[in-house]
C-alpha positions as CSV (number, residue, x, y, z in Angstrom):
1,X,-8.0,22.8,-0.8
2,X,-6.6,19.3,-1.6
3,X,-3.0,18.3,-1.1
4,X,-1.5,15.3,-2.7
5,X,1.2,13.5,-0.9
6,X,3.5,11.0,-2.4
7,X,5.0,8.4,0.0
8,X,7.8,6.2,-0.9
9,X,7.4,2.7,0.5
10,X,10.4,0.5,1.2
11,X,10.9,-2.7,3.0
12,X,12.6,-2.4,6.4
13,X,15.0,-5.2,5.3
14,X,16.0,-3.1,2.3
15,X,16.6,0.0,4.3
16,X,18.5,-1.5,7.3
17,X,21.6,-3.7,7.1
18,X,20.4,-6.3,9.5
19,X,23.8,-7.9,9.6
20,X,25.2,-4.7,11.0
21,X,22.6,-4.5,13.8
22,X,23.3,-5.7,17.2
23,X,21.3,-8.8,18.1
24,X,19.5,-7.0,20.9
25,X,17.6,-4.4,18.9
26,X,14.2,-3.1,19.8
27,X,11.6,-2.6,17.1
28,X,8.5,-0.4,17.4
29,X,5.8,-0.8,14.8
30,X,2.9,1.7,14.6
31,X,1.5,1.6,11.1
32,X,-2.3,2.0,11.4
33,X,-3.4,-1.3,10.0
34,X,-0.5,-2.1,7.7
35,X,1.2,-4.5,10.2
36,X,1.0,-7.5,7.8
37,X,2.9,-5.7,5.0
38,X,5.5,-4.3,7.4
39,X,6.1,-7.6,9.1
40,X,6.6,-9.3,5.7
41,X,9.1,-6.7,4.8
42,X,11.1,-6.9,8.0
43,X,12.0,-10.6,8.2
44,X,15.7,-10.2,8.6
45,X,15.4,-7.4,11.0
46,X,12.9,-9.2,13.2
47,X,15.2,-12.3,13.3
48,X,17.7,-10.1,15.2
49,X,15.2,-8.3,17.5
50,X,15.2,-8.9,21.2
51,X,11.9,-7.0,21.6
52,X,9.2,-5.7,19.4
53,X,6.2,-3.5,20.4
54,X,3.4,-3.4,17.9
55,X,0.4,-1.2,18.1
56,X,-2.8,-3.0,17.2
57,X,-6.3,-1.4,16.5
58,X,-9.4,-3.5,16.7
59,X,-11.3,-0.9,14.6
60,X,-9.0,-1.5,11.7
61,X,-9.4,-5.3,11.7
62,X,-12.6,-5.4,9.7
63,X,-10.9,-3.5,6.9
64,X,-8.4,-6.2,6.1
65,X,-5.8,-5.5,8.8
66,X,-4.2,-8.3,10.6
67,X,-5.8,-9.3,13.9
68,X,-3.7,-9.9,17.0
69,X,-3.6,-13.7,16.5
70,X,-2.1,-13.3,13.0
71,X,0.4,-10.7,14.3
72,X,1.5,-13.0,17.1
73,X,1.9,-15.9,14.7
74,X,4.0,-13.8,12.3
75,X,6.3,-12.6,15.2
76,X,6.5,-16.1,16.6
77,X,8.0,-17.2,13.3
78,X,10.8,-14.8,14.1
79,X,11.4,-16.2,17.6
80,X,9.4,-13.4,19.4
81,X,6.9,-14.5,22.0
82,X,3.9,-12.4,23.2
83,X,4.9,-11.1,26.6
84,X,2.0,-8.8,27.5
85,X,0.3,-5.5,26.8
86,X,2.4,-2.3,27.4
87,X,-0.7,-0.1,27.0
88,X,-4.4,-0.6,26.4
89,X,-7.0,2.0,25.4
90,X,-10.7,1.4,25.9
91,X,-13.6,3.3,24.5
92,X,-16.4,4.9,26.4
93,X,-18.4,1.6,26.0
94,X,-15.6,-0.2,27.8
95,X,-14.4,-2.1,24.7
96,X,-10.8,-2.5,23.8
97,X,-9.9,-0.1,21.0
98,X,-6.1,-0.3,20.6
99,X,-3.0,-1.2,22.5
100,X,0.7,-1.8,22.4
101,X,1.6,-5.5,22.5
102,X,5.1,-6.5,23.6
103,X,6.9,-9.5,22.0
104,X,10.3,-10.6,23.3
105,X,13.1,-13.1,22.8
106,X,15.2,-12.5,25.9
107,X,18.0,-14.9,24.7
108,X,18.9,-12.2,22.1
109,X,19.6,-9.6,24.8
110,X,23.2,-8.8,25.1
111,X,24.7,-7.5,28.3
112,X,27.7,-5.1,28.4
């Protein structure tokens, strides 16, 4: 049996009112190889983010997905700097498969 699913795609910037967000927001992106498109559609939101965790898969890179260097460059354009890996998963052969990379801009953190 085959099920057809229709998925509506919208830009993060069109769904969220970035001006209403506090400047210390946290963004988590896990989109299975569509990082480039998501980052392009979240410019205003990312400009307000204090931290962003993005999951990256090496197995998806050969299929046109952004590699970590491209992702880091795109996030750096929004003032977010690579801080480190939150999680890394390795295959049975010992090679990196995927992980969560943390990008931060600590100057955007607000303290209450």
